[in-house]
N, C-alpha and C positions, 0 to 999 in steps of 0.2 A: 137393297144397299148392300154393299160388302166393304168390309174393312180390310185392309192390307198392313202390313207389315214393317218391320224396321229392317233395314239394311244393316247388315254386319259385315265389317272388313277385318280380313285375319291381318296380324301383324306380318311384318315384311319378312320376318323368320322364316314364319310359315310358309310365306308365298315361294319362298324360294324353293320349296321342295316341289312344286310343280312345273310342268311345261309351260312355255310362254303361251299356248294356246289355251290352256286351261286357266290361265290369269286374265283373261281378257274381259270376264264378268264377275262382277263381286257377288259373293254367296247372299242369300235371298233368305230371311226368314219370315214365313207369313204366319200372322196370328189372326185368326178368323172368329167370328162371333156367331155366324149362321152358316148353316149348310148351303154350299153353291157348287153347282156343277164344275166351276172353275177351280175349285180348293179341294176337291175330294181327295181323302188321304190324308190332310193336313190337320195336325194337331189343332184344336179350337180350347179357347178359354171358355170357361163357364157363361152360359147364356144369359143367367140371373144378375149379372153384374152391371149396376146400372152404367149408362153412356156417360153420364156426367162425373164418372169416377173414374174413367177411363182415359186419363192423361193422352194415351198412344194414339186414342181414336181422334182427338181434336188435332194431336201434332201432325199426323201423316195423312189425313185424309185427303184422298185426290180425287180426280174424276177417273172414270172406268178407262179413260185411252192412256192416261198418262199411269195408272196402275199396272195394265197390261202390257206395256210398249216401253223399251229403253232405247233413248236417242244415241245416234252415232255419236253426238256430242258428248255425252256421257261416257260411253265406252273410252274415248280418246281422253277425257280428263283423267280417267281411271288409270291407264296406261301411263299417263305422264305423271302421275302420283307414286307409280310403283318404285320400292326402295332398291330392286334387284341392282347388283353392281355393273357397271358396263363390261363389255367384251373383254376379257383378258389379254386376250391375244392382240387386240388393238392397240393397248397402252403399250410404251415404250418401256423397256425392262434392261436395268443394268445388269452388267456381268460381273462386276466387281464390288465388293464390299457387302454389309451387312442386308441392304435392301435387295441385294442379288440373292443372298441366301435364303430372305423370306419369301422374295419372289417363287425361287425354285420348288421351296416345301408348299407353297401354297398352292402352287400348278400340281404337285404330285397329288395333294388333297382333293382336288377338283379336276383330275383331268377327263373323267367322263364326261361332264357337263362343257369343259371347254372343247373335248374334239365335238360335242353335237354342236355346239354353238359355230364353230369353225365351219364346220360342214355345211349348216343352214343358211349362214351369212358369209360362205365363200373367203373366208379368213384364212390369210397365210399361217401356217403355224410358227410360233417363235422357237428358238432354240431350246428353251425348257422344255416344250411341249416335244418336239422331235425326239430329244433323249429319253424323256420318261416314255413315249410311245414305242420308240424302238426296242427298249429293254424290256417292256412288257410282252410285246412280239415273240422277242428271244428268250423269254422267260428267266431272265437274269436280274439281279438285283439293280435297281437304278442308281446310277453314279453321276456326278458333275463333269466327270472327265478333263476336269482343269480347265473348262470353259467358263464355269461359274465358279468365282473364288473370293475370298476375303479381301487378299490385296493383291498387288502386282498390275501388271500390263494388259490391257484387254486385247490388245494386238497381238500378244504372245501364249503359245501353249506351252506348259511345262509339266509334263505328267512322267518324269524320268523313274526307274526303279520301282513301277507300279505292278510288273508283270499281268498286264490286264489280258494280252489274247487277241485273237482277232475276233470273238463275238462282242467283245467291248469297243473293239476297231469299229464293228459296224455300227454301234452306238453312236461313238464319235462323228463317224463318216456324215450321220443324218444331222447331228448337229452344225457340221461345219458348212452344210448347203447353204444356210442363210448368212455365214459370216465370211465374206469375201475379204475383208478387211486385216485378217490375221495375217503376218509374216514369218514370225517365230515360231518354230516347233522343236520340241527337244521328247523324242519319244523313246529315250536310250534305255535298253534293258526291261522290254515289256513283253517278251515271246510274241512279237507278232512276227506271224510268217508270210508266206508268200499271198495267199487269200487275202488277209487284211490289207496288206499292203497294195496290192491291186486295186482294193477298194480307195484307199487314202491317198495315194500319191496323184491321181489325176485330179483330185479336189484340192489338192495345195500346189503344185508343182509349179504353176505357171504364176502364183503369188507369192510365193515363198520367197523370204530373204534368207533363212538362216534353216537347216534342216539337220538335226541332230538324231540319227537312226542308228546308235550305236548298240551293239548287241542285240539284235534281231536276226530274223531270217527272211531278207527282204525278196529273195528269188528273182528268176527272170521276169515274171508278170511286174513283179513290184518294182523291178529297175527299168522298166520300157518307158512309163511316163516321164521318168527323170531324162533318161535318153533322149526321149524325143523334145523335151523342152531345152536342154543344154545348148544346144546349137543355136535356137533362136537369139535373136538381136533382142526381143523384148524379155530375154531369161533374167530374172531378178536373184537371183539364188549367189548369195556372198559366201555363204560356210556349208560345206555340204559334209558331214561325219558319217560313212558308211562302214566304220569300224566294227570288226569281228560279225560279219555277215554272211560268211562260208562264201563269198562269191566266187572264187576261184580264177582262174588266170581267163578264161572265156570270157567271163562278164566284165573283169577290169579289163580286157583289151576293148571291149565295145565301150566302157566307160571312158576309157583314155582318149579314144577317138573321137567321141562326142566332145569330150574336155580340149580336144584340140581346136575346136572352133566356139570355145566357148567365150563372150565377152565379159564376164561379171564374177566369176567364183575366184576368190580369193584364197581361202584354207580348203584344202581336200584331204580328208583323212579316210585312207584305205588300209589302216592297219589291219593285222590278224586277220586276213583275208585268205590264206594259203596260196599266195602269191609265189610262184617259181620264177625260174629264169625265161619261161615259156612268153612272160609278159613283159619283158625287159624293152623289147621293139616299141612296144605303144606306149610306154612309160617313155622311154626316150622320145620319142615323137611329140607326146604331149608337153614335155618341158622345151622343147625345141620351137614348137609353133606356136602355145599359149602364152598371151602377153600379161595376163591380169593374175596368174598364180603366185603369191606370196609365200602361202605356206604347205609345206608337204608332208604328210606323216605316212611312212611305208614299215613303222613299227611291228616286229612279231612275226615274220613272214619266212619265206624261204629263199629270198634273191643271193644266190652265191658270186663268188668273186668274177667270175667269165660276165655275169649279168652286169653287176655292180660297176663292172671296168666302163662298160658303154654309155652305162648312166654317168658316172662320175665324169667321162669326157665330154658332155655336153654339157653338165654342170659347170664345167671350168668357164665356160664363156657367158653363162647365162647369168641376166643383170635384175632379174624379178624375185626369183625365189631368194627369202631370208631367212625363213626358219626350214630344217631340215631334220628330220628324224628319221635314221636309220637304223635303229637299235634292234638289237635281237633278231639279226639276220646272219647270214653265213657268207659276209665278205671275204674273212679271212680264206674262204675252202680255196684250194687250189693254187695260194701264192701267186696270185696274178694280178692283184689290184693295187697292189700297194703304189707303183708308179704314178696311176693315173689319179690315185687318191692324194699322193703328195704334190701333183701339179695342179688339184682342184685347190687344196689348201692354201699353195702360194699364190696361184694366179686369181681366183676368184675374190674380190673384194665387196663382195653384197651379201654374203651368208652372215647373219648376226647371231645366229643359235644354232649348234650344231650337236646332234647325239649319235655317237657310233658306238653305245655300250654294247658288250657282250656280243662281240661279232667274230670272236675266235680267232683275231690276231696273233700272229707268232712274237716271239719277244722280239725278234730283229724287225717285225714289220711296225712295231710298235717304238722301237728307238727311231727309225725313220720318220715315223709321222711327229715324235716330239721333237726332231729336228727342223722339220718343214713349219711345225707352228710358231716357231720361235720368229719366223719373218710375216707371220701374220698377226695383223693388229685390230683386225674388223671383226674375228669373232668374238664376243663378249661373254657369250655361256658356251662353252664345250663340255660335253659329257662323255668319260669314257670307263666307266666302271663295268667291272666284269671283264677286263683284258689288263695286261700287264700296264701298271702305274697307276697315279693319280694326279689330278689338277691341282695346284696348289695357291694359293691366295693371289698369286697375282697371273693366273692364267696358264701358266707353264704347265707341261704333263713332264712329271717325272716319274722316270721308269724305276720299277723295282724289279726283283728276278723272281718275285712268285706272282702267279695269276689269281687275282680272287675269284674264290667260287660263289656267284652271285646265287645261287640256289640258299645260301647259308644267310643272305641279306633279305629280311622279312619288309623293309621299309622301300617301298618303291617309289621314285621321283622321276615322273616324266615332264617333260618340257610341254610348254604349253603357251605359243607363240613368243612373244617377250614380255609376258605377262608373269608377276611374281608367282610362284609355284613354290614357297618353302618347304624345308623338311618337316614331316609331323612328329619331329621331337624336339628337346631342348637342346639349347646351345651345349656345345661339347665340353667337355670335363674341363675346367681352367687347368692351363698351363701344359696342355696338351694339342699338339700342333694339328688343326684342322685339314681333312682332307676331300678330294672330291667336291671342290668347292664351284659354284655358278654364279658369277655376278647377279645374273637377271633372276634366275630361280629363288637364290636366297637374300636378293634385295638388299644387296650390299649398299654403301654411302660411299662417297669420299670425304675425305677431312684434310686437313693441313695439321701437322705436328710441327712446332718449331721450338728450336732451343736459343734463347736470348741471352748472350752471356750478361754475367753479373745481375739480371734479373731474375731469369730461370735457376741459374747457379753460377757459383763462381769460375768453372771451365769456360775456356774462351779459345781454345787451341783444338785444331782437329788432330786426333779423330775422336768423334762423338758418335756413339752407336745409341739405336733406340732398340728396344725389345718389349713385343707384343705376346700377350698371354696365349692369344689363338695361333700364333707361331712357333709355340713352344718356348718363347724367350730367344729365340735365333737371333744375332745381332743384326743390325740392319744400318749400313752405314749411311750417316747424314751428308756425306760429301765436303765441297769446300763451302766456305760460307759466302753468302750473298754480298752484295755492294754495302749493304748495313753490318756486316759482320755477323748474321743470325745465320745458323743451320737449319733447313728446315727440309720436309719431305710430304708430298701429296701421295695419300694412298687410299685404296679401296678397303672398308673395314666392314665387320657384319655388325648388324644394329645389336643393340643390348649393353650393356657394362662391359667396357673393354679396361684391362689393368695394363699398364706398361711402365717402365722405368727407361733411364738412359745409364750408359756407362762412358765415362772418361778417365783415361790413364788406369784403365781395369779397376775402378771403382763404380759400385752401383749408386745411382743417385736418383732421386726423384725432383721435379723440375716444378718450382716453387710458383712458378705462373699456372698451374694446374691444380685441380681439387688432389688431395693426397689422400692415401687409405693408411690406416697404421695397421699393421697385419697383428692379432691378438697370438697367432698359431706362428712364429717364423718357421721359415724353411729356407733350405738350401739347392739351389740348381746350378749345374755347370752350362757355362757358355764357352764357345770357342772363337775366339778372337785372334785372325792372322797367324792362325795355328797354335796359339796358343790356349790351353783349358784353365778358365779361370772359375772358382767356385765364388757364387753370387749368395749373400745371406738377403733374403727377401723378408725386409722388416718394414719396409713402406713402399708404395707404390703409388702411381697416379693413377686415380679411378675416375672416368667420364661415362657417360650415359648417352649413346647415340640412337636416336630414332629413326623411323621412317621419314624419309622427306618426299622424294619421289623417285620414279622406276628410272633403272639404268637406262632403257631405251623407251623414248616416248614419241608416237608419230613415226616410227621407223630412224627416228635419229637420236644419237648416243646425247644424254644431259649431263654428263661429265667431263672432264678433259685429259682424265687418266688414261690413257690407253692399255689394254689386254697386254701381258708378256711385255712389259717393260722393265728392263734389266736394272735394278739398283745399282749405285756407283759401288765399284769394288776397293776395298782398301788395301792398299800394296803399301807396308811399312818401309820408309825410306832409312837407309843404311847411314846412321851417323857414328861418328866416333865417339867413344864413351866419354873421352876426357872432356869432350867440348859440350857435352849434355848442358843445359842450362836449365838448373832447378830452380821452383820457385814456389812459394806455399800455396796459390791457387791452385796447382796441379796434385797437390799433396792427397793423402787420403782422408786427411783432417776437415779440408776446407768447408766440403758439402755440408758438414753439418755442425761443425763447431762453432759456438757463436762467443766472442769475446765480449769482455766487460768494457764498454763504452761509457763514455761520460754521461750519456744521457740514462743508461739503464742505471748507473749508479746514482745518480741524482734522483730516480724513481725510488730507489731503497732507501736512500737518506731520507725522503719526504716520510715514506712510510715510517721509518723506524721513529723519526721526530714525532709525527701525529701519534704514535702509541706511548712513546715515555712520557714521565710525567715531570719534565723538567721545569713547565710552566706553572706549575703549582709551588715552586718554591723561589722562582725565579719571576717576582711580579712585574716588574716595570717592562714595558714593551719596547722600549729601547736596549735595554738588557738582554731580552731575549733574543732582539734579532742579531746582537753583537755574539752572543753566545753560539746562536744556531750559524752564522757563518764561520767561526773557526771550529766549531765539530766539524763542517763541511769541508774545510781545507784539510782537516786531518783525517777524514772519513776513509779515504782508501787503505791506508796502513793500519787504521783502527781495526777496520774489518778484516783483514788479511792476517791479524795477529788473533782476533777473536775466533776465526776459522781454525787456529791451530791449536789454539787451547782447549776450545770445546770437543776437541777430538780426543782430547787424554781420557777423560772417562763419561761418554755420553750416555743419558739415562734413556736405554732401551735403544730406540732408533733415534731419537731427539738428540743433535748434538748441542750441547749446551756446558758453560761453566759452573760447576760445583764450587764448594767451598775452597777445597785443597787447590784447584788449578788458578783460582782466582788469587789465593795469598802466594803462590809462585809468580803470577804474574806481576803484584804489587811489589814482592821481594827483588824481582827482576829489573823493576824500573827504578828501584831504591828509592819508594816513597815513604818507606816507613823509618822512621828516626829516633824512636822513642821519646819523644817531647812532644812533637806539636801534632804527630800522626803514630798510633801505637796499633799492634795487631789487633789487639781487642777494637779499637775505632774502626778497622777496615771489617772486621763480622758485622759491626752495627750497620756499617753503611751497606753492607752486602745485604743483611737482612732487610732493611728499610727498602733497599731497591727492588728485592722479591716482592715485597709486603703491599708496595704501592699499585702494584698492577694486578694484584691478587682480584680485586674486584671484577676488573673489565674482562679479565680472561681467566675466570675461575671456571675449573673444571675441562679447560683445554688441554689435553695432554700434549700439545705443542709448545707449551709455557709452564714447564715445570715449577711447582713453587718454591723450590729450594736450589734453584740453579739460575743464571743467566741466560738470557738468549741475545739474540743479536741488538735488537734495539734497546736493551737495558744496560747494553755496554756504555753508552754515552751516558746516559743518567747515573750510572756508577762512577763514572771519572768526574762528572760535575761534581757531585754528593763528597767525593774525597776530596776535591778542591776546596769547597765549601768548609768541611771539617779541619782541611790542614791549614789555610790559609786564612781566611777570612774570621774563621773563630778566635783566633789569638790577636789578631791585627785589625780591627774595625775600619782602620784606612783603606783596606784593599776589598773593592766590591768583586761580586761575583764573576764579572768579566776579565778583570784581572787574574783572580784567581785560577779560572779556566784555563787562560793563556798559560800560567806558569805551570799549571801541572803537565799541559799537553807539551809545553818545550822539554819539561823533564822526562818524560815518556816516550818522546818520539825517537830518540836514539834506538831505542828496545823496538817500538814499532815498528821502525823500517827494515827490520832484520827479517821480515815473514811478509814475502812476496814469491807467492808461488808461481806469478806469470813468468818472474826471471827464470826459474828451472824451463819452464816451458821453452822460452826463446833460447836459452843457451844450450840446453841438452836435449830437449826432445822435439820441438819443431824444427827437425834437421833432416837434411836430403836423406842419411844413411837409415835413419829411425823409421821414415817414411818407407824405404826400400824393403825394411824387415816388416813393418806392420802389412804391407801388400803383399809381398810373399807369404806369409802365415796370418791372412785374413781369414783364412778357413777354419785354422785353431780357434781364433777369435770369436769367430762365430759357433762352432760347434761348443765353446765352451759356454758362452753366453746363453746359448738357446736351453742348455740342458739346467741352467742354473738361474731363471728367471720366471720363475711360477709359484714361489711358497706362497706370497701375500699378495697375489694378483687376485681380483675379483672378476666374477664372472664379467665379461665383455669390456673387460678393462684391458687397455694395450699391455704386453709383458714389460716386466722391469725387473731389475734386480735389488733385494733388499741388502742390508750390511750383513746381516746373520749368513745369507747364499754365499757372498764374498768370502766370509770367514771359514764356511766349510769348503770352500776352493782352497784356501790355502790348508786346510786341515788333510784335505784329502789327499793333496800333493806333498804333504810332510814337510812344511816350510819353516814351520816353528824351530828355533833353537836359540841360542844366547845372544844373538845378534839379530834376530827378526822374530818380534812379539807381537801379541795380539795390537797392542797400542799402533804399531806402524800400519795393521789393515786399516783402524778407525780412521788413520790418518789419510792415507790412500784414497779411501772413500769419500772423504768429507772435502778435499784437497780438489778431488776431480770433478766434484757436481758443479754445473754451472750456475751462475749467479741466479736467485731467484727474487723477484721483488717481494712477493708475501710469504714470508714463513711462517705465519700464526694460522692463516685459513687455506693453506694448502700443505699436500703431502708430497708434492712433487720434490721437495729437499731430499726425502727418505727412497726416491724413485729412481735407481740408477740405469740411464740409457746406454744403449749400445758405444755411443762416441765415448761418453763418460766413462765406460767398463774399459776400453783400451787404453785410455790414461791412467786407469788406476793399476792395470797390469804393467804398464811401464815403470810407475811407483814403485809398484812391489817388487819388480825386477831390479829397480836402483836401489832399492833397500837392502835385499836378499843378496844381490851381487854373484851370481853364478860365473864361473870362470868361462872366456870365450872359447868357443869351440877350435879343439885342437891345438889348446894351448897349455893343457890341464898337466902334460908332461914335462913343461919347459922348466920348472923350478916350483919350490915349496911356497903355496900361496898363503899369505897372512890375509886377514879380513881387509885391512887396510888397503892393501894392494888389489885386492879384489874391488875392493870400493871404488877405486881411481880408474879403474877401466873405464872407456867411453861408454853412455848408454847404451849405444846401437850395437856394441858387443855383448854386452850383459841381456839386453832386449833379444837378440838372436838367440843365446845360449837359453835363456828362459823359455821362449817357444819351443824349443828343441825338449825342454826338461816336461813342459806342461804335455807335449804330444805323447812322451814316454810314460807318466804317469795317469792321466786323464782321459785319453783318447781311446777308444775301444779298438781291437784289432782289425775288424772288419771295416773301420773308416781310414784306417792308416794303412791299409793293405800296398796301396800303391807306392807308399811314401818311403823315400830310401833317405835312412840315418846319413845325415853329411858328416864328414871327417874334419872337414877344414871350413874355417868362417868365410860367408860370401863375399866377406871383406879382404881375404887374404888370397883368393883365387888369382891364378895368373893365367891372364886371358890369350889365347893362342891367337886370337882374330882383335885387331883393334876395333873393328866395327860389329853394331849389334843393331 
């Protein structure tokens, strides 16, 4: 008897190292205890070991037949349990995604075994296997060639700008043999020459929908498969880009002949292919016979005027081509093309995007092209750079005397169908007119701008103009009002932030119905309206952000109602007799920004003051509080006006308030001190009590000085005086009666201080309006240069009291008749009413409209002699003061020009010798 062995099977990893045939049988290790002719040379265990202790002996002891033979059943079972992976190229493999990358690298690592499997089992190589096998044969680094990718469409290949060359194209060709579903091919700029193209194009030309083959060298052999495919009815090519392939006239002629019979191509790009006039006949025939071509690109060739003449003749009646790029040719050479080009622009209504840049047109040619364009409203994008002139925001060609040197322009913008192709630089500098505009490329959008009288502003009569920053703030007349009385315009505008403002009656205004931007750094700009140059101060503008919404052309149809080269309404001033001009406040310089004191505004001020004062602390009964409050409200307006006057006498820094002396003057003027019931010492005690009552609530607030009365304390002070004067000596009188008595006694004096009366009678008049409009640039100049002393970073500019005093000092205004107190008074009385004077600094921050009034008040007090009347007589101050304000204001403006304006600014200004109100008009019309 012999004993045999255990059966030892290797792990799957070790099995994988052997061929399939070597894996058919398990490895056998024999353990024998006796010498046997069948087991010679096999290691034996010691024969001295007892059989009863040899467990393997009892476990595997078999008959001789079973020991020596392995049945077919066992072999089959062994093969079935084999852990080797199935054949890799039989499994479906992804071409896009992470699994595609893993599959590619796994194939690369096991390429020899996979090739052996495929050959033995007659399996077709996968794309990955073909790519790697071909790369190894050519002895180049393996590459996925755009067929295997992390993301994208599995039916497209995009390997532009890789400079692969012909060897890698052979690798790609091997991969493409098993991928007939790919339709979109982008091989731009890859150094592919004739040999590589001849291998590639036969594989793709019959299935391709897009062929991008720019900046290669296709040659005759590469082009032949395309030429054979183009005339076929089964041709699927829609986009054919062969730019910069050095094809030359012969191959281009062959291509155009094939294109004449093509039923599918919509975009043909044969730019930069050394095309000359020798090819114009074939190009002309292609345009005549082809019915599917929508886009034709002939950029950067050498087609001259005589060849272009024939091409544009046939383009006049063409109804298919919508995009034409004829830039960088020689169409201007020979001066023969202009008639055909004009006819094409006028008669063709199909072209939507046209590029004629850098064609060497003469100045006269450009003038005629500009004139022809005015009657064309179908070309939404027109490019003309490198010639005379530029395209403005409405699509008009504006001719300039100098031709642009296009070599100095480093940014190149090419047309790309009707798709947006914006310039690769930021929005032009604000307030500088944009040039060379294309609605399509630059993604312009349509928007409506509307001026609604009494909502947007007070102006309600024409002319009203709108000024855009991208137009250099040139005026655009809004035309006649619509049936609702509104003025509107529909405009194509660039995307991004747009600043604009309106002008009416030569006054710059911002619409109140649109977002407003306050300019920290104010500036002036000149605009021309009806041949009149106006200096406009840009202190606030409307600011809106316009985002991209939809393209100008979509599916070859315009998406907006605005037509290119639509002329804006032209404003022609009507001749009107001067004496018949009707002036009203709404058309004045003050109307857009001045805010009157309405009853609603005064009520808010009163309620704020009542809440802050301490009257309810010593007037205990609710009924008495209500009665006192109502009486104070009835007297609030004159009381507040009187306070403003006395608070201007001796302000505490910038804070206008009534100190002890002005308060005593007020009490004396009202004749409240009688030496019996009310003495000066009593007034001082009530003054101190009023100031102290609020010291706890407003302690540390510089707007509420500890030893001065501010607006809300004026009421409390009068009520305290009434209590001291009437209630203390007569207990029969209650606080309500006492308050009424003191208000009745003070009212004659309180009624004298009405700053609105001065405005209505002397300031808000037609003549002052004329002066302010004529010399607005002076106001702007002085205000701009004196409104920054106390302005914090990021804060809109304003003028403080010290700056107004500096202006008067620089102008040498101070004399015996005009003192610093007059400046304080002009500042405080000109400020618009503010509800809250305790928690806001607005009362100390003079805006432009307030500065304009302050100048008028200073002119009123300073009283310069009217222009041209100084020599008439000896003027006393009283006589000067009696002059109408508009004479004084006009003379004061001239005085400011002579003392404060620099020579450079006033160089074009002519010193007047006679007042504008004394001029004798030769014509009764204006």
